[in-house]
C-alpha positions in Angstrom: -0.1 0.3 -0.1 1.3 3.5 -1.0 2.0 6.2 2.0 0.9 9.5 1.4 2.5 12.5 3.4 0.2 15.1 4.5 1.6 18.3 6.8 2.1 15.8 9.6 0.1 12.7 8.8 1.4 9.4 7.0 -1.8 7.7 5.0 -2.2 4.1 4.3 -4.8 3.5 1.8 -7.3 0.8 2.0 -7.1 -1.3 -0.9 -10.7 -2.4 -1.1 -13.7 -0.7 0.3 -16.5 -2.2 2.8 -18.9 0.3 1.5 -20.9 -1.6 -0.9 -21.7 -4.3 1.8 -23.4 -1.9 4.2 -27.7 -1.0 4.1 -27.2 2.2 5.5 -31.0 2.0 5.8 -30.7 -0.5 8.1 -27.8 0.4 10.8 -27.2 -0.8 14.1 -25.8 2.0 16.1 -21.6 1.4 16.2 -21.5 -2.0 14.6 -20.6 -0.9 11.1 -17.2 1.1 10.8 -15.9 2.6 7.9 -12.8 1.7 6.0 -9.8 4.0 7.6 -8.9 4.8 11.3 -6.4 7.3 12.9 -3.5 6.4 14.9 -0.8 8.2 17.1 1.2 6.9 20.1 2.7 8.8 22.8 6.4 7.1 23.2 9.1 8.6 24.8 7.4 11.7 26.7 5.9 12.9 23.2 2.5 12.1 20.9 4.5 10.9 17.5 4.1 9.2 14.0 0.4 10.1 13.6 -1.2 8.0 10.9 -4.3 6.8 9.1 -4.4 3.5 8.1 -6.8 0.9 6.9 -9.6 -0.4 10.0 -8.0 -3.2 11.2 -7.7 -5.1 14.8 -4.8 -4.3 17.1 -2.2 -6.0 18.2 -1.8 -5.2 22.1 0.3 -6.9 25.0 -1.8 -8.7 27.4 -0.2 -6.4 30.4 -1.2 -3.3 28.9 -2.2 -1.0 31.5 -5.6 -0.3 29.9 -6.8 -3.5 30.9 -5.7 -3.7 34.4 -5.9 -0.3 35.7 -8.7 1.4 33.3 -6.5 4.3 32.0 -9.1 5.2 29.0 -11.0 8.0 28.0 -13.3 8.8 24.7 -15.4 11.4 23.0 -18.3 11.3 21.0 -18.6 13.3 17.9 -21.0 13.5 14.5 -20.3 14.4 10.8 -22.9 15.6 8.7 -23.3 16.2 4.7 -25.7 18.6 3.2 -27.5 18.1 0.3 -24.5 19.9 -1.9 -22.2 17.3 -0.4 -20.4 19.8 2.1 -19.2 17.9 5.5 -19.8 19.8 8.9 -18.7 18.7 12.5 -20.8 20.3 15.3 -18.8 21.9 17.8 -15.6 20.1 17.6 -13.7 22.7 19.8 -15.7 21.2 22.9 -14.9 17.9 22.2 -11.2 18.4 21.8 -11.1 20.4 25.3 -13.1 17.6 26.7 -11.2 14.5 26.0 -8.2 16.4 27.1 -10.0 17.4 30.3 -11.0 13.8 30.7 -7.3 12.6 30.3 -5.7 15.0 32.4 -8.2 13.3 35.2 -7.2 10.1 34.3 -3.3 11.2 34.1 -2.9 10.6 30.6 -0.9 13.2 28.6 -3.0 15.9 26.5 -3.2 15.5 22.8 -1.9 17.9 20.3 -4.8 19.8 18.7 -3.2 20.2 15.5 -3.1 16.2 15.6 -6.8 16.2 16.5 -8.1 18.2 13.9 -6.0 17.4 11.2 -6.0 13.7 11.8 -9.9 14.1 11.9 -10.5 16.2 9.1 -8.1 13.7 6.7 -9.9 10.7 7.9 -13.1 12.2 7.2 -12.1 13.2 3.4 -10.8 10.0 3.0 -14.1 8.2 4.1 -16.4 11.2 3.0 -18.5 8.5 0.8 -19.9 7.3 4.2 -21.6 10.2 5.3 -24.9 10.3 3.9 -26.8 13.2 3.3 -30.3 13.9 4.8 -31.6 14.9 8.0 -31.0 11.7 10.5 -28.1 10.6 8.6 -24.8 11.2 10.3 -21.6 9.9 10.8 -20.5 9.2 14.2 -17.4 9.8 15.5 -15.2 8.0 18.2 -11.7 9.7 19.4 -10.5 7.6 22.2 -7.1 7.0 24.2 -5.8 3.9 26.0 -2.5 3.1 28.2 -0.6 0.5 26.1 2.3 0.3 28.3 2.9 -3.4 29.1 3.1 -3.4 32.8 1.1 -4.6 35.6 2.1 -2.1 38.3 -0.5 0.3 39.8 0.6 3.3 38.4 0.1 5.7 35.1 1.5 4.4 32.1 4.4 5.9 30.1 2.7 4.9 26.5 -0.6 5.8 25.1 -2.6 4.9 21.7 -4.8 8.1 20.3 -7.4 6.7 17.9 -10.2 7.7 16.0 -12.9 5.1 14.4 -16.0 6.2 12.7 -19.0 4.6 12.4 -22.5 5.5 9.8 -25.4 6.1 12.0 -29.2 7.1 12.3 -31.0 7.5 15.2 -30.1 6.3 18.6 -33.5 5.8 20.1 -36.0 5.2 17.8 -39.2 6.1 20.2 -39.3 7.7 23.7 -37.8 5.8 26.5 -38.8 4.9 29.5 -36.4 5.6 32.7 -36.2 4.6 36.6 -35.1 7.3 39.0 -32.0 5.8 40.9 -32.8 4.8 44.6 -29.8 2.5 45.4 -27.2 2.7 42.9 -24.8 5.7 42.0 -23.3 6.8 38.5 -20.3 8.8 40.5 -19.5 10.4 43.3 -18.3 14.0 44.9 -14.4 14.1 43.7 -14.8 11.4 41.2 -14.5 11.0 37.5 -18.4 11.8 36.5 -17.3 14.5 34.6 -14.9 12.8 32.4 -15.6 10.4 29.5 -14.1 7.8 31.2 -14.9 4.3 29.9 -15.4 2.8 33.6 -18.2 5.3 34.1 -20.1 3.3 31.8 -19.0 0.1 32.4 -20.2 0.5 36.0 -23.7 1.3 35.0 -24.2 -1.6 32.7 -25.3 -3.7 35.8 -28.2 -1.3 37.4 -29.3 -0.5 33.5 -29.8 -4.2 33.2 -32.2 -4.9 35.9 -33.8 -1.6 34.8 -34.3 -3.3 31.6 -35.8 -6.2 33.1 -38.3 -4.1 34.5 -39.3 -2.7 31.0 -36.9 0.7 31.5 -34.2 1.9 29.0 -32.5 4.0 31.0 -32.1 5.3 34.5 -31.9 9.1 35.8 -29.3 8.7 38.0 -29.3 10.8 41.4 -26.8 12.7 43.5 -24.6 9.4 45.5 -25.0 10.9 49.0 -28.8 11.1 49.4 -30.3 9.9 46.3 -32.5 12.9 46.2 -31.6 15.0 43.5 -31.9 14.0 39.6 -28.4 14.5 37.6 -28.1 12.7 34.3 -29.1 9.7 32.6 -26.9 6.9 31.2 -26.3 8.0 27.5 -27.8 11.5 27.9 -28.1 14.7 30.3 -31.6 15.5 31.2 -34.0 18.7 31.1 -37.6 18.7 32.8 -40.2 21.2 31.5 -42.4 22.2 34.5 -44.9 24.3 33.0 -43.3 26.4 30.1 -39.8 26.7 32.0 -37.0 24.1 31.6 -34.8 23.1 34.3 -31.3 21.0 34.4 -28.8 20.2 36.7 -26.0 22.4 36.9 -22.5 20.8 36.1 -20.2 19.3 38.8 -17.7 16.6 39.1 -20.1 14.0 38.8 -22.0 15.2 35.7 -20.7 15.3 32.1 -20.6 18.6 30.4 -22.6 17.9 27.5 -22.2 19.7 24.3 -25.8 19.1 23.3 -26.5 20.1 26.6 -25.1 23.7 26.5 -26.5 23.9 23.0 -29.9 23.4 24.2 -29.6 25.8 26.9 -28.4 28.5 24.3 -31.3 27.6 21.7 -33.5 27.7 24.6 -32.2 31.5 25.4 -32.7 32.2 21.9 -36.5 31.2 21.6 -37.4 33.1 24.6 -37.9 30.0 26.9 -36.7 30.3 30.4 -34.0 27.8 31.2 -33.1 27.5 35.0 -29.8 25.4 35.9 -29.9 24.3 39.6 -30.6 21.3 41.6 -33.7 19.3 40.7 -35.3 17.2 43.5 -36.8 13.7 42.7 -39.6 15.0 45.3 -40.3 18.5 43.0 -40.3 16.2 39.9 -43.0 13.7 41.4 -45.0 16.4 42.9 -44.9 18.0 39.4 -46.1 15.1 37.8 -48.8 14.6 40.3 -50.3 18.1 39.9 -50.1 18.2 36.2 -47.4 20.8 35.6 -44.6 18.5 34.5 -45.3 18.9 30.6 -42.0 16.8 29.4 -38.6 15.2 30.3 -36.3 15.0 27.9 -32.5 13.7 27.5 -30.0 15.7 25.3 -26.6 14.0 23.9 -24.6 13.6 21.1 -25.7 9.9 20.0 -29.3 10.6 21.1 -29.7 14.1 19.9 -33.1 14.6 21.5 -34.9 11.9 23.2 -38.2 12.2 24.7 -39.0 10.3 28.0 -42.4 8.6 28.1 -42.4 7.6 31.8 -40.6 7.4 34.9 -40.8 5.2 38.2 -39.6 6.1 41.5 -40.5 4.2 45.1 -42.8 1.7 43.0 -44.6 4.8 41.6 -45.2 5.1 37.6 -46.0 8.4 36.2 -47.0 8.6 32.6 -45.8 11.4 30.4 -48.4 13.5 28.6 -48.2 13.7 24.9 -48.6 17.5 24.2 -48.4 19.4 20.8 -45.8 21.6 20.1 -43.4 20.3 22.5 -40.0 21.8 23.5 -38.1 18.2 22.7 -39.2 18.3 18.9 -38.7 21.7 18.8 -35.0 21.8 20.0 -34.2 18.5 17.9 -35.3 20.2 15.0 -33.5 23.1 15.6 -30.1 21.0 16.3 -30.5 18.8 13.1 -31.0 22.0 11.0 -28.2 23.5 12.5 -26.0 20.5 11.7 -26.9 19.7 8.6 -26.7 23.2 7.3 -30.5 23.7 6.7 -30.5 27.1 9.1 -28.6 29.9 10.2 -25.9 29.2 12.1 -25.8 32.4 14.7 -23.6 30.8 17.4 -20.5 29.6 14.8 -21.4 26.1 15.8 -20.9 24.4 12.1 -17.3 23.5 11.4 -16.7 22.8 7.9 -14.6 20.1 6.4 -12.9 22.0 3.4 
């Protein structure tokens, strides 16, 4: 395979493509991957040798520290293509800042901005045919870092691998979700790594979420670890509550992920003249609002899900079915976001990043 040099990156093109074997109308989220991937290694105290190569398995030592001590962080992003074939990212600067914030918390060295953006943009241009136009279509982008040093001593690694892989995607949730309010299990605690996109955060959710799923619920809305009295975020989404005509969402802290979609919804609410309070939200308050009829909507916001409506919630054995209302905020925000992402409406905040 021929090697090509960009400004900083070596490119090894795949000799064949898998794209013709993919049914883009029937995609399972995160199961199909594009032809290429970006790889860069941290060795001898610096990130070096960035390259793009055909998507392939890794060869890694069984003693690699990631397997034993969990040094792994990641991001979730999407690329979109408009009807003219132009490709856009949505607020990628936020993802870049957040992966380095996550890395710092796990004692992983910061990744250079130039490698991040040139690597991603070169990868997207190489696999541009995998990005399908049309609202609802996207290419999910997964940057991640793992500790690769072969050593089973409990200390930060001295070698890491940064990678970007991509997967064509449609909607993450095709219907409103039913959720449980957490009463026993916790996602994260004060002083922990809840604010980081650390791989272990998600692994720790799988067991309680599986219990919820056996009861007919798709997600858990996590509560604070100390008292379980305050609602914080769902497993794959930040969460919003509409009480009357007002939106309420929990403030960021060291237990809650600083979601890019979350902060975009807050800004869009301001643009649309919708009052949005960022404050602690109690279980008691939301249950009372559900009982008196003032709770109009609950919805999640995240890169994969975009905006996902909640159709019901359970807490302490009580199940509350959400009303179906016309002109709901969830649909309004979803349409507004997706139209910005797909270059169908004005981008007054400069959120779109074109891949040229």
